[in-house]
PDB file of N, CA, C and O in Angstrom:
ATOM      1  N   MET A   1       0.356  15.365   6.997  1.00  0.00           N
ATOM      2  CA  MET A   1       0.452  13.933   6.955  1.00  0.00           C
ATOM      3  C   MET A   1       0.379  13.375   8.378  1.00  0.00           C
ATOM      4  O   MET A   1       0.614  14.095   9.348  1.00  0.00           O
ATOM      5  N   GLN A   2       0.055  12.104   8.489  1.00  0.00           N
ATOM      6  CA  GLN A   2      -0.070  11.474   9.772  1.00  0.00           C
ATOM      7  C   GLN A   2       1.309  11.218  10.367  1.00  0.00           C
ATOM      8  O   GLN A   2       2.296  11.059   9.649  1.00  0.00           O
ATOM      9  N   LYS A   3       1.353  11.184  11.696  1.00  0.00           N
ATOM     10  CA  LYS A   3       2.603  10.813  12.351  1.00  0.00           C
ATOM     11  C   LYS A   3       2.850   9.336  12.149  1.00  0.00           C
ATOM     12  O   LYS A   3       1.909   8.543  12.101  1.00  0.00           O
ATOM     13  N   ARG A   4       4.092   8.968  12.034  1.00  0.00           N
ATOM     14  CA  ARG A   4       4.443   7.587  11.755  1.00  0.00           C
ATOM     15  C   ARG A   4       4.819   6.889  13.065  1.00  0.00           C
ATOM     16  O   ARG A   4       5.999   6.713  13.366  1.00  0.00           O
ATOM     17  N   HIS A   5       3.833   6.504  13.816  1.00  0.00           N
ATOM     18  CA  HIS A   5       4.121   5.730  15.002  1.00  0.00           C
ATOM     19  C   HIS A   5       3.043   4.705  15.224  1.00  0.00           C
ATOM     20  O   HIS A   5       1.885   4.904  14.856  1.00  0.00           O
ATOM     21  N   GLU A   6       3.428   3.628  15.819  1.00  0.00           N
ATOM     22  CA  GLU A   6       2.530   2.539  16.159  1.00  0.00           C
ATOM     23  C   GLU A   6       3.205   1.765  17.266  1.00  0.00           C
ATOM     24  O   GLU A   6       4.353   2.048  17.610  1.00  0.00           O
ATOM     25  N   HIS A   7       2.526   0.815  17.819  1.00  0.00           N
ATOM     26  CA  HIS A   7       3.092   0.064  18.925  1.00  0.00           C
ATOM     27  C   HIS A   7       4.337  -0.750  18.508  1.00  0.00           C
ATOM     28  O   HIS A   7       5.216  -1.007  19.330  1.00  0.00           O
ATOM     29  N   SER A   8       4.400  -1.145  17.250  1.00  0.00           N
ATOM     30  CA  SER A   8       5.561  -1.903  16.774  1.00  0.00           C
ATOM     31  C   SER A   8       6.478  -0.968  15.987  1.00  0.00           C
ATOM     32  O   SER A   8       6.041   0.054  15.458  1.00  0.00           O
ATOM     33  N   ASP A   9       7.739  -1.333  15.921  1.00  0.00           N
ATOM     34  CA  ASP A   9       8.670  -0.562  15.118  1.00  0.00           C
ATOM     35  C   ASP A   9       8.438  -0.889  13.640  1.00  0.00           C
ATOM     36  O   ASP A   9       8.086  -2.019  13.302  1.00  0.00           O
ATOM     37  N   PRO A  10       8.630   0.079  12.778  1.00  0.00           N
ATOM     38  CA  PRO A  10       8.411  -0.190  11.360  1.00  0.00           C
ATOM     39  C   PRO A  10       9.571  -0.995  10.760  1.00  0.00           C
ATOM     40  O   PRO A  10      10.702  -0.969  11.247  1.00  0.00           O
ATOM     41  N   THR A  11       9.247  -1.683   9.719  1.00  0.00           N
ATOM     42  CA  THR A  11      10.268  -2.275   8.887  1.00  0.00           C
ATOM     43  C   THR A  11      10.427  -1.331   7.717  1.00  0.00           C
ATOM     44  O   THR A  11       9.465  -1.084   6.990  1.00  0.00           O
ATOM     45  N   LEU A  12      11.615  -0.801   7.520  1.00  0.00           N
ATOM     46  CA  LEU A  12      11.871   0.131   6.430  1.00  0.00           C
ATOM     47  C   LEU A  12      12.265  -0.657   5.204  1.00  0.00           C
ATOM     48  O   LEU A  12      13.188  -1.470   5.239  1.00  0.00           O
ATOM     49  N   LEU A  13      11.567  -0.411   4.133  1.00  0.00           N
ATOM     50  CA  LEU A  13      11.787  -1.154   2.889  1.00  0.00           C
ATOM     51  C   LEU A  13      11.893  -0.183   1.719  1.00  0.00           C
ATOM     52  O   LEU A  13      11.587   1.004   1.839  1.00  0.00           O
ATOM     53  N   ASN A  14      12.315  -0.695   0.639  1.00  0.00           N
ATOM     54  CA  ASN A  14      12.238  -0.010  -0.649  1.00  0.00           C
ATOM     55  C   ASN A  14      11.990  -1.099  -1.678  1.00  0.00           C
ATOM     56  O   ASN A  14      12.793  -1.328  -2.583  1.00  0.00           O
ATOM     57  N   GLU A  15      10.839  -1.772  -1.510  1.00  0.00           N
ATOM     58  CA  GLU A  15      10.505  -2.939  -2.315  1.00  0.00           C
ATOM     59  C   GLU A  15       9.343  -2.653  -3.237  1.00  0.00           C
ATOM     60  O   GLU A  15       8.442  -1.892  -2.883  1.00  0.00           O
ATOM     61  N   THR A  16       9.347  -3.241  -4.399  1.00  0.00           N
ATOM     62  CA  THR A  16       8.233  -3.115  -5.303  1.00  0.00           C
ATOM     63  C   THR A  16       7.008  -3.867  -4.820  1.00  0.00           C
ATOM     64  O   THR A  16       7.114  -4.979  -4.302  1.00  0.00           O
ATOM     65  N   CYS A  17       5.871  -3.269  -4.990  1.00  0.00           N
ATOM     66  CA  CYS A  17       4.586  -3.908  -4.708  1.00  0.00           C
ATOM     67  C   CYS A  17       3.607  -3.446  -5.781  1.00  0.00           C
ATOM     68  O   CYS A  17       3.931  -2.582  -6.595  1.00  0.00           O
ATOM     69  N   TRP A  18       2.419  -4.019  -5.780  1.00  0.00           N
ATOM     70  CA  TRP A  18       1.413  -3.680  -6.784  1.00  0.00           C
ATOM     71  C   TRP A  18       0.080  -3.506  -6.121  1.00  0.00           C
ATOM     72  O   TRP A  18      -0.260  -4.235  -5.190  1.00  0.00           O
ATOM     73  N   ILE A  19      -0.689  -2.536  -6.596  1.00  0.00           N
ATOM     74  CA  ILE A  19      -2.022  -2.323  -6.091  1.00  0.00           C
ATOM     75  C   ILE A  19      -2.997  -2.831  -7.146  1.00  0.00           C
ATOM     76  O   ILE A  19      -3.039  -2.347  -8.277  1.00  0.00           O
ATOM     77  N   ASP A  20      -3.775  -3.819  -6.735  1.00  0.00           N
ATOM     78  CA  ASP A  20      -4.796  -4.408  -7.608  1.00  0.00           C
ATOM     79  C   ASP A  20      -6.080  -3.589  -7.434  1.00  0.00           C
ATOM     80  O   ASP A  20      -6.760  -3.692  -6.413  1.00  0.00           O
ATOM     81  N   VAL A  21      -6.397  -2.783  -8.435  1.00  0.00           N
ATOM     82  CA  VAL A  21      -7.583  -1.937  -8.387  1.00  0.00           C
ATOM     83  C   VAL A  21      -8.831  -2.650  -8.920  1.00  0.00           C
ATOM     84  O   VAL A  21      -9.933  -2.102  -8.884  1.00  0.00           O
ATOM     85  N   GLY A  22      -8.641  -3.878  -9.414  1.00  0.00           N
ATOM     86  CA  GLY A  22      -9.764  -4.645  -9.919  1.00  0.00           C
ATOM     87  C   GLY A  22     -10.265  -4.123 -11.246  1.00  0.00           C
ATOM     88  O   GLY A  22      -9.526  -3.452 -11.966  1.00  0.00           O
ATOM     89  N   GLN A  23     -11.505  -4.418 -11.583  1.00  0.00           N
ATOM     90  CA  GLN A  23     -12.158  -3.939 -12.785  1.00  0.00           C
ATOM     91  C   GLN A  23     -11.357  -4.244 -14.051  1.00  0.00           C
ATOM     92  O   GLN A  23     -11.356  -3.456 -14.996  1.00  0.00           O
ATOM     93  N   ASN A  24     -10.682  -5.381 -14.063  1.00  0.00           N
ATOM     94  CA  ASN A  24      -9.897  -5.836 -15.209  1.00  0.00           C
ATOM     95  C   ASN A  24      -8.821  -4.840 -15.647  1.00  0.00           C
ATOM     96  O   ASN A  24      -8.451  -4.795 -16.820  1.00  0.00           O
ATOM     97  N   GLN A  25      -8.324  -4.047 -14.701  1.00  0.00           N
ATOM     98  CA  GLN A  25      -7.231  -3.114 -14.980  1.00  0.00           C
ATOM     99  C   GLN A  25      -5.908  -3.725 -14.514  1.00  0.00           C
ATOM    100  O   GLN A  25      -5.878  -4.524 -13.578  1.00  0.00           O
ATOM    101  N   ALA A  26      -4.828  -3.343 -15.172  1.00  0.00           N
ATOM    102  CA  ALA A  26      -3.508  -3.800 -14.771  1.00  0.00           C
ATOM    103  C   ALA A  26      -3.173  -3.238 -13.382  1.00  0.00           C
ATOM    104  O   ALA A  26      -3.550  -2.109 -13.069  1.00  0.00           O
ATOM    105  N   PRO A  27      -2.474  -4.010 -12.557  1.00  0.00           N
ATOM    106  CA  PRO A  27      -2.094  -3.495 -11.233  1.00  0.00           C
ATOM    107  C   PRO A  27      -1.180  -2.266 -11.371  1.00  0.00           C
ATOM    108  O   PRO A  27      -0.444  -2.122 -12.347  1.00  0.00           O
ATOM    109  N   ILE A  28      -1.255  -1.395 -10.367  1.00  0.00           N
ATOM    110  CA  ILE A  28      -0.414  -0.199 -10.304  1.00  0.00           C
ATOM    111  C   ILE A  28       0.872  -0.530  -9.574  1.00  0.00           C
ATOM    112  O   ILE A  28       0.830  -1.026  -8.448  1.00  0.00           O
ATOM    113  N   THR A  29       2.009  -0.268 -10.187  1.00  0.00           N
ATOM    114  CA  THR A  29       3.291  -0.544  -9.549  1.00  0.00           C
ATOM    115  C   THR A  29       3.648   0.564  -8.583  1.00  0.00           C
ATOM    116  O   THR A  29       3.571   1.744  -8.923  1.00  0.00           O
ATOM    117  N   CYS A  30       4.043   0.178  -7.365  1.00  0.00           N
ATOM    118  CA  CYS A  30       4.389   1.110  -6.307  1.00  0.00           C
ATOM    119  C   CYS A  30       5.621   0.602  -5.560  1.00  0.00           C
ATOM    120  O   CYS A  30       6.214  -0.410  -5.934  1.00  0.00           O
ATOM    121  N   ARG A  31       6.000   1.327  -4.491  1.00  0.00           N
ATOM    122  CA  ARG A  31       7.122   0.915  -3.642  1.00  0.00           C
ATOM    123  C   ARG A  31       6.693   1.016  -2.194  1.00  0.00           C
ATOM    124  O   ARG A  31       6.132   2.031  -1.781  1.00  0.00           O
ATOM    125  N   ILE A  32       6.951  -0.031  -1.413  1.00  0.00           N
ATOM    126  CA  ILE A  32       6.692  -0.004   0.026  1.00  0.00           C
ATOM    127  C   ILE A  32       7.860   0.742   0.677  1.00  0.00           C
ATOM    128  O   ILE A  32       9.019   0.387   0.463  1.00  0.00           O
ATOM    129  N   SER A  33       7.562   1.753   1.457  1.00  0.00           N
ATOM    130  CA  SER A  33       8.651   2.445   2.155  1.00  0.00           C
ATOM    131  C   SER A  33       8.701   2.067   3.637  1.00  0.00           C
ATOM    132  O   SER A  33       9.793   1.920   4.188  1.00  0.00           O
ATOM    133  N   GLU A  34       7.560   1.907   4.290  1.00  0.00           N
ATOM    134  CA  GLU A  34       7.502   1.474   5.684  1.00  0.00           C
ATOM    135  C   GLU A  34       6.345   0.526   5.841  1.00  0.00           C
ATOM    136  O   GLU A  34       5.283   0.722   5.251  1.00  0.00           O
ATOM    137  N   ILE A  35       6.551  -0.509   6.641  1.00  0.00           N
ATOM    138  CA  ILE A  35       5.473  -1.454   6.918  1.00  0.00           C
ATOM    139  C   ILE A  35       5.456  -1.758   8.396  1.00  0.00           C
ATOM    140  O   ILE A  35       6.498  -1.998   9.005  1.00  0.00           O
ATOM    141  N   TYR A  36       4.267  -1.746   8.969  1.00  0.00           N
ATOM    142  CA  TYR A  36       4.015  -2.067  10.372  1.00  0.00           C
ATOM    143  C   TYR A  36       3.122  -3.318  10.404  1.00  0.00           C
ATOM    144  O   TYR A  36       2.805  -3.889   9.361  1.00  0.00           O
ATOM    145  N   THR A  37       2.731  -3.723  11.583  1.00  0.00           N
ATOM    146  CA  THR A  37       1.856  -4.864  11.699  1.00  0.00           C
ATOM    147  C   THR A  37       0.513  -4.625  11.015  1.00  0.00           C
ATOM    148  O   THR A  37      -0.006  -5.505  10.329  1.00  0.00           O
ATOM    149  N   HIS A  38      -0.051  -3.419  11.207  1.00  0.00           N
ATOM    150  CA  HIS A  38      -1.393  -3.136  10.687  1.00  0.00           C
ATOM    151  C   HIS A  38      -1.441  -2.002   9.678  1.00  0.00           C
ATOM    152  O   HIS A  38      -2.518  -1.693   9.169  1.00  0.00           O
ATOM    153  N   TRP A  39      -0.310  -1.367   9.369  1.00  0.00           N
ATOM    154  CA  TRP A  39      -0.254  -0.195   8.506  1.00  0.00           C
ATOM    155  C   TRP A  39       0.899  -0.317   7.528  1.00  0.00           C
ATOM    156  O   TRP A  39       1.805  -1.130   7.716  1.00  0.00           O
ATOM    157  N   ALA A  40       0.860   0.492   6.488  1.00  0.00           N
ATOM    158  CA  ALA A  40       1.993   0.612   5.573  1.00  0.00           C
ATOM    159  C   ALA A  40       1.982   1.982   4.923  1.00  0.00           C
ATOM    160  O   ALA A  40       0.937   2.615   4.773  1.00  0.00           O
ATOM    161  N   TRP A  41       3.174   2.424   4.542  1.00  0.00           N
ATOM    162  CA  TRP A  41       3.356   3.675   3.778  1.00  0.00           C
ATOM    163  C   TRP A  41       3.879   3.249   2.411  1.00  0.00           C
ATOM    164  O   TRP A  41       4.899   2.567   2.309  1.00  0.00           O
ATOM    165  N   ILE A  42       3.168   3.659   1.364  1.00  0.00           N
ATOM    166  CA  ILE A  42       3.490   3.238   0.013  1.00  0.00           C
ATOM    167  C   ILE A  42       3.732   4.473  -0.842  1.00  0.00           C
ATOM    168  O   ILE A  42       2.975   5.442  -0.780  1.00  0.00           O
ATOM    169  N   LYS A  43       4.787   4.429  -1.638  1.00  0.00           N
ATOM    170  CA  LYS A  43       5.046   5.485  -2.621  1.00  0.00           C
ATOM    171  C   LYS A  43       4.423   5.048  -3.924  1.00  0.00           C
ATOM    172  O   LYS A  43       4.772   3.997  -4.462  1.00  0.00           O
ATOM    173  N   CYS A  44       3.492   5.852  -4.445  1.00  0.00           N
ATOM    174  CA  CYS A  44       2.751   5.460  -5.611  1.00  0.00           C
ATOM    175  C   CYS A  44       2.566   6.666  -6.539  1.00  0.00           C
ATOM    176  O   CYS A  44       1.803   7.577  -6.218  1.00  0.00           O
ATOM    177  N   PRO A  45       3.253   6.681  -7.682  1.00  0.00           N
ATOM    178  CA  PRO A  45       3.121   7.793  -8.618  1.00  0.00           C
ATOM    179  C   PRO A  45       1.691   7.997  -9.105  1.00  0.00           C
ATOM    180  O   PRO A  45       1.301   9.128  -9.392  1.00  0.00           O
ATOM    181  N   ALA A  46       0.910   6.940  -9.203  1.00  0.00           N
ATOM    182  CA  ALA A  46      -0.486   7.031  -9.667  1.00  0.00           C
ATOM    183  C   ALA A  46      -1.443   7.064  -8.485  1.00  0.00           C
ATOM    184  O   ALA A  46      -2.497   6.430  -8.517  1.00  0.00           O
ATOM    185  N   PHE A  47      -1.075   7.805  -7.436  1.00  0.00           N
ATOM    186  CA  PHE A  47      -1.839   7.794  -6.197  1.00  0.00           C
ATOM    187  C   PHE A  47      -3.292   8.225  -6.365  1.00  0.00           C
ATOM    188  O   PHE A  47      -4.138   7.810  -5.573  1.00  0.00           O
ATOM    189  N   ASN A  48      -3.607   9.034  -7.355  1.00  0.00           N
ATOM    190  CA  ASN A  48      -4.997   9.475  -7.560  1.00  0.00           C
ATOM    191  C   ASN A  48      -5.868   8.389  -8.177  1.00  0.00           C
ATOM    192  O   ASN A  48      -7.090   8.535  -8.211  1.00  0.00           O
ATOM    193  N   GLN A  49      -5.278   7.311  -8.662  1.00  0.00           N
ATOM    194  CA  GLN A  49      -6.039   6.209  -9.277  1.00  0.00           C
ATOM    195  C   GLN A  49      -6.373   5.094  -8.301  1.00  0.00           C
ATOM    196  O   GLN A  49      -7.062   4.136  -8.650  1.00  0.00           O
ATOM    197  N   VAL A  50      -5.878   5.227  -7.070  1.00  0.00           N
ATOM    198  CA  VAL A  50      -6.044   4.154  -6.076  1.00  0.00           C
ATOM    199  C   VAL A  50      -7.423   4.310  -5.405  1.00  0.00           C
ATOM    200  O   VAL A  50      -7.739   5.379  -4.883  1.00  0.00           O
ATOM    201  N   PRO A  51      -8.238   3.248  -5.419  1.00  0.00           N
ATOM    202  CA  PRO A  51      -9.546   3.325  -4.767  1.00  0.00           C
ATOM    203  C   PRO A  51      -9.416   3.214  -3.225  1.00  0.00           C
ATOM    204  O   PRO A  51      -8.333   2.957  -2.699  1.00  0.00           O
ATOM    205  N   ASP A  52     -10.512   3.410  -2.543  1.00  0.00           N
ATOM    206  CA  ASP A  52     -10.490   3.357  -1.075  1.00  0.00           C
ATOM    207  C   ASP A  52     -10.200   1.966  -0.538  1.00  0.00           C
ATOM    208  O   ASP A  52      -9.587   1.835   0.521  1.00  0.00           O
ATOM    209  N   TYR A  53     -10.621   0.939  -1.235  1.00  0.00           N
ATOM    210  CA  TYR A  53     -10.360  -0.442  -0.841  1.00  0.00           C
ATOM    211  C   TYR A  53      -9.703  -1.160  -2.002  1.00  0.00           C
ATOM    212  O   TYR A  53     -10.110  -0.987  -3.151  1.00  0.00           O
ATOM    213  N   PHE A  54      -8.680  -1.973  -1.713  1.00  0.00           N
ATOM    214  CA  PHE A  54      -7.935  -2.650  -2.777  1.00  0.00           C
ATOM    215  C   PHE A  54      -7.131  -3.780  -2.158  1.00  0.00           C
ATOM    216  O   PHE A  54      -7.101  -3.949  -0.939  1.00  0.00           O
ATOM    217  N   SER A  55      -6.484  -4.547  -3.018  1.00  0.00           N
ATOM    218  CA  SER A  55      -5.555  -5.590  -2.592  1.00  0.00           C
ATOM    219  C   SER A  55      -4.134  -5.107  -2.885  1.00  0.00           C
ATOM    220  O   SER A  55      -3.849  -4.633  -3.985  1.00  0.00           O
ATOM    221  N   LEU A  56      -3.251  -5.228  -1.903  1.00  0.00           N
ATOM    222  CA  LEU A  56      -1.840  -4.908  -2.074  1.00  0.00           C
ATOM    223  C   LEU A  56      -1.130  -6.233  -2.357  1.00  0.00           C
ATOM    224  O   LEU A  56      -1.158  -7.158  -1.546  1.00  0.00           O
ATOM    225  N   LEU A  57      -0.497  -6.297  -3.521  1.00  0.00           N
ATOM    226  CA  LEU A  57       0.193  -7.499  -3.943  1.00  0.00           C
ATOM    227  C   LEU A  57       1.679  -7.373  -3.602  1.00  0.00           C
ATOM    228  O   LEU A  57       2.329  -6.398  -3.978  1.00  0.00           O
ATOM    229  N   PHE A  58       2.206  -8.360  -2.890  1.00  0.00           N
ATOM    230  CA  PHE A  58       3.616  -8.337  -2.520  1.00  0.00           C
ATOM    231  C   PHE A  58       4.460  -9.098  -3.518  1.00  0.00           C
ATOM    232  O   PHE A  58       5.686  -8.987  -3.503  1.00  0.00           O
ATOM    233  N   THR A  59       3.821  -9.874  -4.391  1.00  0.00           N
ATOM    234  CA  THR A  59       4.511 -10.571  -5.465  1.00  0.00           C
ATOM    235  C   THR A  59       3.798 -10.264  -6.783  1.00  0.00           C
ATOM    236  O   THR A  59       2.591 -10.023  -6.801  1.00  0.00           O
ATOM    237  N   ALA A  60       4.532 -10.275  -7.855  1.00  0.00           N
ATOM    238  CA  ALA A  60       3.982  -9.920  -9.176  1.00  0.00           C
ATOM    239  C   ALA A  60       2.844 -10.833  -9.592  1.00  0.00           C
ATOM    240  O   ALA A  60       1.923 -10.409 -10.290  1.00  0.00           O
ATOM    241  N   ASP A  61       2.907 -12.105  -9.158  1.00  0.00           N
ATOM    242  CA  ASP A  61       1.850 -13.047  -9.540  1.00  0.00           C
ATOM    243  C   ASP A  61       0.631 -12.979  -8.631  1.00  0.00           C
ATOM    244  O   ASP A  61      -0.346 -13.690  -8.866  1.00  0.00           O
ATOM    245  N   GLY A  62       0.663 -12.131  -7.587  1.00  0.00           N
ATOM    246  CA  GLY A  62      -0.466 -11.952  -6.711  1.00  0.00           C
ATOM    247  C   GLY A  62      -0.656 -13.050  -5.685  1.00  0.00           C
ATOM    248  O   GLY A  62      -1.660 -13.053  -4.973  1.00  0.00           O
ATOM    249  N   GLN A  63       0.294 -13.997  -5.586  1.00  0.00           N
ATOM    250  CA  GLN A  63       0.177 -15.114  -4.650  1.00  0.00           C
ATOM    251  C   GLN A  63       0.268 -14.669  -3.186  1.00  0.00           C
ATOM    252  O   GLN A  63      -0.267 -15.335  -2.300  1.00  0.00           O
ATOM    253  N   VAL A  64       0.952 -13.538  -2.933  1.00  0.00           N
ATOM    254  CA  VAL A  64       1.073 -12.983  -1.599  1.00  0.00           C
ATOM    255  C   VAL A  64       0.440 -11.599  -1.620  1.00  0.00           C
ATOM    256  O   VAL A  64       0.950 -10.694  -2.281  1.00  0.00           O
ATOM    257  N   SER A  65      -0.678 -11.426  -0.894  1.00  0.00           N
ATOM    258  CA  SER A  65      -1.382 -10.150  -0.931  1.00  0.00           C
ATOM    259  C   SER A  65      -2.124  -9.922   0.381  1.00  0.00           C
ATOM    260  O   SER A  65      -2.299 -10.834   1.189  1.00  0.00           O
ATOM    261  N   ARG A  66      -2.552  -8.681   0.567  1.00  0.00           N
ATOM    262  CA  ARG A  66      -3.386  -8.319   1.739  1.00  0.00           C
ATOM    263  C   ARG A  66      -4.454  -7.337   1.276  1.00  0.00           C
ATOM    264  O   ARG A  66      -4.211  -6.480   0.426  1.00  0.00           O
ATOM    265  N   LYS A  67      -5.639  -7.483   1.855  1.00  0.00           N
ATOM    266  CA  LYS A  67      -6.712  -6.553   1.612  1.00  0.00           C
ATOM    267  C   LYS A  67      -6.423  -5.273   2.408  1.00  0.00           C
ATOM    268  O   LYS A  67      -5.957  -5.349   3.545  1.00  0.00           O
ATOM    269  N   CYS A  68      -6.694  -4.104   1.825  1.00  0.00           N
ATOM    270  CA  CYS A  68      -6.310  -2.843   2.444  1.00  0.00           C
ATOM    271  C   CYS A  68      -7.445  -1.795   2.321  1.00  0.00           C
ATOM    272  O   CYS A  68      -8.334  -1.894   1.476  1.00  0.00           O
ATOM    273  N   ARG A  69      -7.360  -0.820   3.190  1.00  0.00           N
ATOM    274  CA  ARG A  69      -8.195   0.368   3.122  1.00  0.00           C
ATOM    275  C   ARG A  69      -7.279   1.567   3.087  1.00  0.00           C
ATOM    276  O   ARG A  69      -6.355   1.671   3.893  1.00  0.00           O
ATOM    277  N   LEU A  70      -7.524   2.467   2.169  1.00  0.00           N
ATOM    278  CA  LEU A  70      -6.719   3.695   2.055  1.00  0.00           C
ATOM    279  C   LEU A  70      -7.092   4.652   3.174  1.00  0.00           C
ATOM    280  O   LEU A  70      -8.265   4.974   3.366  1.00  0.00           O
ATOM    281  N   ILE A  71      -6.080   5.106   3.913  1.00  0.00           N
ATOM    282  CA  ILE A  71      -6.293   6.047   5.009  1.00  0.00           C
ATOM    283  C   ILE A  71      -6.075   7.472   4.548  1.00  0.00           C
ATOM    284  O   ILE A  71      -6.873   8.359   4.847  1.00  0.00           O
ATOM    285  N   SER A  72      -4.980   7.692   3.811  1.00  0.00           N
ATOM    286  CA  SER A  72      -4.696   9.030   3.270  1.00  0.00           C
ATOM    287  C   SER A  72      -3.795   8.923   2.068  1.00  0.00           C
ATOM    288  O   SER A  72      -3.112   7.919   1.863  1.00  0.00           O
ATOM    289  N   ARG A  73      -3.806   9.997   1.262  1.00  0.00           N
ATOM    290  CA  ARG A  73      -2.936  10.100   0.091  1.00  0.00           C
ATOM    291  C   ARG A  73      -2.472  11.549  -0.011  1.00  0.00           C
ATOM    292  O   ARG A  73      -3.248  12.484   0.181  1.00  0.00           O
ATOM    293  N   SER A  74      -1.197  11.708  -0.317  1.00  0.00           N
ATOM    294  CA  SER A  74      -0.635  13.052  -0.450  1.00  0.00           C
ATOM    295  C   SER A  74       0.694  12.979  -1.156  1.00  0.00           C
ATOM    296  O   SER A  74       1.585  12.244  -0.733  1.00  0.00           O
ATOM    297  N   ASN A  75       0.840  13.740  -2.240  1.00  0.00           N
ATOM    298  CA  ASN A  75       2.124  13.833  -2.950  1.00  0.00           C
ATOM    299  C   ASN A  75       2.760  12.484  -3.221  1.00  0.00           C
ATOM    300  O   ASN A  75       3.927  12.266  -2.896  1.00  0.00           O
ATOM    301  N   SER A  76       2.025  11.611  -3.795  1.00  0.00           N
ATOM    302  CA  SER A  76       2.419  10.253  -4.198  1.00  0.00           C
ATOM    303  C   SER A  76       2.666   9.284  -3.039  1.00  0.00           C
ATOM    304  O   SER A  76       3.145   8.172  -3.260  1.00  0.00           O
ATOM    305  N   MET A  77       2.343   9.693  -1.808  1.00  0.00           N
ATOM    306  CA  MET A  77       2.461   8.775  -0.658  1.00  0.00           C
ATOM    307  C   MET A  77       1.064   8.332  -0.218  1.00  0.00           C
ATOM    308  O   MET A  77       0.144   9.141  -0.098  1.00  0.00           O
ATOM    309  N   LEU A  78       0.933   7.039   0.015  1.00  0.00           N
ATOM    310  CA  LEU A  78      -0.317   6.462   0.478  1.00  0.00           C
ATOM    311  C   LEU A  78      -0.097   5.904   1.881  1.00  0.00           C
ATOM    312  O   LEU A  78       0.943   5.305   2.155  1.00  0.00           O
ATOM    313  N   VAL A  79      -1.044   6.093   2.743  1.00  0.00           N
ATOM    314  CA  VAL A  79      -1.061   5.402   4.056  1.00  0.00           C
ATOM    315  C   VAL A  79      -2.235   4.443   3.970  1.00  0.00           C
ATOM    316  O   VAL A  79      -3.352   4.829   3.627  1.00  0.00           O
ATOM    317  N   LEU A  80      -1.960   3.194   4.286  1.00  0.00           N
ATOM    318  CA  LEU A  80      -3.003   2.192   4.198  1.00  0.00           C
ATOM    319  C   LEU A  80      -3.066   1.329   5.454  1.00  0.00           C
ATOM    320  O   LEU A  80      -2.077   1.169   6.170  1.00  0.00           O
ATOM    321  N   LYS A  81      -4.234   0.787   5.701  1.00  0.00           N
ATOM    322  CA  LYS A  81      -4.449  -0.109   6.833  1.00  0.00           C
ATOM    323  C   LYS A  81      -4.765  -1.479   6.288  1.00  0.00           C
ATOM    324  O   LYS A  81      -5.582  -1.622   5.378  1.00  0.00           O
ATOM    325  N   PHE A  82      -4.105  -2.510   6.856  1.00  0.00           N
ATOM    326  CA  PHE A  82      -4.388  -3.878   6.458  1.00  0.00           C
ATOM    327  C   PHE A  82      -5.694  -4.330   7.097  1.00  0.00           C
ATOM    328  O   PHE A  82      -5.920  -4.106   8.286  1.00  0.00           O
ATOM    329  N   LEU A  83      -6.551  -4.966   6.308  1.00  0.00           N
ATOM    330  CA  LEU A  83      -7.843  -5.420   6.829  1.00  0.00           C
ATOM    331  C   LEU A  83      -7.859  -6.883   7.182  1.00  0.00           C
ATOM    332  O   LEU A  83      -8.795  -7.347   7.833  1.00  0.00           O
ATOM    333  N   ASP A  84      -6.856  -7.620   6.776  1.00  0.00           N
ATOM    334  CA  ASP A  84      -6.832  -9.052   7.108  1.00  0.00           C
ATOM    335  C   ASP A  84      -5.539  -9.427   7.766  1.00  0.00           C
ATOM    336  O   ASP A  84      -5.338 -10.590   8.116  1.00  0.00           O
TER     337      ASP A  84
END
């Protein structure tokens, strides 16, 4: 797995989030474990269903979201980069 360091300190969370995979599918429920300015670590039981590009929803209604690119996936952990 990648080392967890960046210029900013992480915010450690254990908050629910959702991955919008599009294609008229229901969002995948996950948990944010660490969030940085440009990166995040997400715990996602359905990690094999996550596409390379997606929207991360911070609210269930999707009003707060960020476009993301998947950097790596391993044992239900996702590392993602924010694109916006």
